[in-house]
N, C-alpha and C positions, 0 to 999 in steps of 0.2 A: 234819595231822601236826604234833605240837608239836616244840620245839627238841630235846629229848633224842632223839626218835625220828628226827629228821632227822640228827643227829650219828651215831646208831647205824648208820643206813643207809649214810651215807658212810664211816664207819669199816670196816663189813663190806666195802665196794667195795675200799677200800685193802687189806684183808687179802687178798681175792680176787685183786687185781692182783699183790701180792707172791708168792703162790702160783703164779699163771700165768706171770708174766714173769721171776721170779728163782728159782723152783723151791724156795721155802720151804714146807716141809710144814705141814699144818694138823691136827695129831693132836687127839684129845679127851683129857679126863682119864683116861678108861678105856684108851686105847691109848698113853698117853705112855710108860709104862715098856717096852713091847714096841718101840715106835718108837726109843726112845733105845738099847736094847741093840744095835740094828742098825747103830750108828755109832761109830766110834772116838771122835769128839768131836761133840757136838751142842750147839748154843746154842739154848735154849728161851726165847722171849719171852713172859712173862706180861704181859698187857695189862689195863688198867682200863677202866671204863665210859667211852665216847667223850666224853660231855658233862662228865664230872667228872675226867678224867685227861688233861690236855692233853700231858703228858709222853709218854703212849702213843703219841700221833701222832708225836712227835718221834723216838722211838726206832725206830719202824717205818720212817720215812723214811731213817735212817741205817743201819738194820740191813744191807741189801745191801752197802753200802760197808764197813762193819765187818767182815763175814764175808769180803769179798773182799780184805781187808788181811792175812789169814792163810790159809795153805794147809790143806786137809784138814778144815775145819769145815763141818758141815752146819747148816742153820738150821730152826728150827720156831717157830711162833706160836700160842699159845693165845688165842682170842677171850675177851672179858671173862667170859662165863659159864663157859667151860671153866677159865679161870685161877682163878676163885673156887672151883671144885670141886677143883682140883689144887694150890692154894696151900699147904695143910699138908704135902704130900708132900715138899716141899723147903724148908720153913720160910719161905716167902716172906711178908714182913711188909709191904713197900711195893710198889706197882705204879706204873710198870711195873718189871719185874725181868727181868734177863737171866741165866738159870741155865745154867752150863756143866756138862755131863755127859760123862763118859768111860765108854764102854760101858755106859751107864745108870747109873753110879755118880756121885754128886755130887762136883763139884770145888769150886764156889764160885758166888758171885752178884754182879752189879753191879745195884744197886738205883738207880732213878731215871735222869734223864738227865744227861749231863755235857757240858762242852766237848769237842771232838773229840780233842785230844791226850790229856787226862786219861782219856777213854773208852778210847781205844785202848791206852794204858799199863796201865790196871787190868785191862781184859779180857786183854790180853797176858800180864800176870803170872799169871793164872789158868792159863794153857796149861801152865806148868811146875809148877803146883801138884799135889800128890797127891790122890787121892780121899779123902774124909772123910765121916763120918756128917753127914747134913744136920742143920742146927739145927732146934729146935723153934720154930714160929711164936710170936712174942712174948717169946723168950728169945735173949739175945745171947751167943755164945761170947766168951771172953776175948779172942781176937785181934780180934774185931770191935769190942769195947768200946775196946780199946787204939787202934785205928785211928780210932775216932770221937772220942776225946778228944785225940789227938795234934795 
């Protein structure tokens, strides 16, 4: 087994552990919309390939604590293959990405890993944001451009 295969097996074990021990759902790209409509708030983690996306490991590790910091938010994780299939649905450009959905409607996204406090603050700010049309992958809405240049 080569390095990439070893990392993929270990990453799958981490995802399975998060599902079993923390109750984080593992929808597929095909079942994501249905799953999301069943929750008032659902944070969906899109992950990258285990050997190429070290930040995916990091966000997986902090996800249970992040979800536990806020009341009433369910969690879901898409494995790398499902993330690739579902990325265009919510305009995900960078992996990992934590997409917040309200009753299945797009609220916003936190892409990549952050230090703890900025991660909590950015994710927390999304909770009071209204739903909006998801961005088109590869295109940045004006507010995301303004945030990045500030």
